[in-house]
C-alpha positions in Angstrom: 33.6 104.0 -20.0 35.4 106.6 -17.9 39.1 107.1 -18.6 41.7 108.2 -16.0 43.4 111.4 -17.1 47.2 110.9 -17.0 48.8 114.2 -16.0 52.4 112.9 -16.5 51.9 111.9 -20.2 49.4 114.5 -21.5 47.1 113.1 -24.2 44.7 114.9 -26.5 42.5 111.8 -26.8 38.9 112.8 -26.9 39.7 116.5 -27.5 41.0 116.2 -31.1 38.2 118.3 -32.6 39.1 121.3 -30.5 41.0 124.1 -32.2 43.3 124.1 -29.2 43.6 120.4 -28.4 47.0 120.5 -26.7 46.1 123.4 -24.5 42.8 121.9 -23.5 44.5 118.5 -22.8 47.0 120.5 -20.6 44.1 122.1 -18.8 42.4 118.7 -18.2 45.7 117.3 -17.0 46.2 120.3 -14.6 42.8 119.4 -13.0 43.8 115.8 -12.8 47.1 116.6 -11.0 45.3 118.9 -8.5 42.8 116.2 -7.5 45.5 113.5 -7.3 47.7 115.7 -5.1 45.0 117.2 -2.9 42.6 114.3 -2.5 44.4 111.3 -3.9 41.5 111.0 -6.4 42.0 109.7 -9.9 40.3 112.3 -12.2 38.3 110.5 -14.9 36.5 111.8 -17.9 34.0 110.2 -20.4 32.6 111.4 -23.7 29.9 114.1 -23.1 27.2 111.9 -24.7 27.9 109.2 -22.1 27.7 111.8 -19.3 24.5 113.5 -20.4 23.2 113.9 -16.8 26.4 115.7 -15.8 26.3 118.0 -18.8 22.6 118.7 -18.2 23.2 119.5 -14.5 26.0 122.0 -15.4 23.8 123.5 -18.2 20.8 123.8 -15.8 22.9 125.7 -13.2 24.3 128.1 -15.8 20.9 128.8 -17.2 19.1 129.2 -13.9 21.8 131.1 -12.1 23.0 133.5 -14.9 20.8 132.8 -18.0 24.0 131.5 -19.7 24.0 129.2 -22.7 27.4 127.9 -23.8 27.5 127.8 -27.6 30.4 125.3 -27.9 29.8 121.6 -28.1 30.7 119.6 -24.9 33.4 117.0 -25.6 34.0 115.3 -22.2 32.6 115.5 -18.7 33.4 114.2 -15.2 31.5 114.0 -12.0 32.5 112.8 -8.6 32.3 113.5 -4.8 35.4 114.0 -2.7 35.6 115.4 0.8 31.9 116.3 1.0 31.9 118.2 -2.2 30.3 117.2 -5.5 32.4 118.2 -8.5 31.4 118.3 -12.1 33.5 119.2 -15.1 32.6 119.8 -18.7 35.3 120.3 -21.4 34.1 122.1 -24.5 35.3 122.0 -28.1 36.2 125.7 -28.0 38.8 125.1 -25.2 36.5 126.2 -22.4 36.4 124.1 -19.2 33.5 124.6 -16.7 33.6 123.2 -13.3 30.9 123.1 -10.6 32.0 122.8 -7.0 28.9 122.0 -4.9 29.3 121.4 -1.2 26.8 118.8 0.0 26.3 120.3 3.5 24.0 123.2 4.0 26.0 126.4 3.9 29.0 124.8 2.2 30.8 126.5 -0.6 29.1 126.3 -4.0 30.5 127.9 -7.2 30.9 127.6 -10.9 34.4 128.1 -12.4 35.4 128.9 -16.0 38.8 128.2 -17.3 40.0 129.2 -20.8 42.6 127.2 -22.6 45.8 128.9 -23.7 45.2 130.4 -27.2 41.4 130.5 -27.2 39.3 133.7 -27.3 36.9 134.5 -24.5 33.5 133.0 -25.7 31.0 135.8 -26.7 28.5 134.6 -24.1 31.1 135.2 -21.3 33.0 138.1 -22.7 31.0 141.0 -21.2 29.9 139.2 -18.1 33.1 138.0 -16.5 36.6 139.3 -15.9 39.3 136.6 -16.3 42.4 136.4 -14.1 45.6 134.7 -15.4 47.6 131.9 -13.9 50.5 129.9 -15.1 50.6 126.1 -15.3 53.4 123.8 -16.4 50.8 121.6 -18.0 48.4 124.1 -19.4 50.5 127.2 -20.1 48.5 130.3 -19.3 45.0 129.6 -17.9 42.5 132.4 -17.7 39.8 131.8 -15.1 36.7 133.3 -13.5 33.9 132.1 -11.3 30.6 132.9 -9.7 28.9 131.8 -6.4 25.9 129.5 -6.8 22.9 130.9 -4.9 20.2 128.2 -5.6 19.8 124.6 -4.7 20.7 121.9 -7.2 
């Protein structure tokens, strides 16, 4: 059952097996705050095994667009549509968060974003392929992020 992410009282529930659970929880809360403030949308997550279709969709896009396979185990996922855009998030045990922003209208913006939790190393599968910019967050500390534009239809 999906759980609403509380960005005022940050919880590591569901992320305890990560080596950086507090930072990953902060990253998840940062995303929840963004969607609440921008779209008045409650950001929910569920265990990855309960969101197998979402994880498979994100995995398929990574594989087909960039031949990327994420080595870390997915812990939680989320999928929803707001303002004409389908969003999917997968939070991985390593501290990596991947989001897909997929505009539903033809010609709309479509991209995959990577965010690294504070304190985690860049995963080997991403290390030589992407440059990561830094941003500060009250909830997540320092977030390193990168992205690529989706070219195909999914």
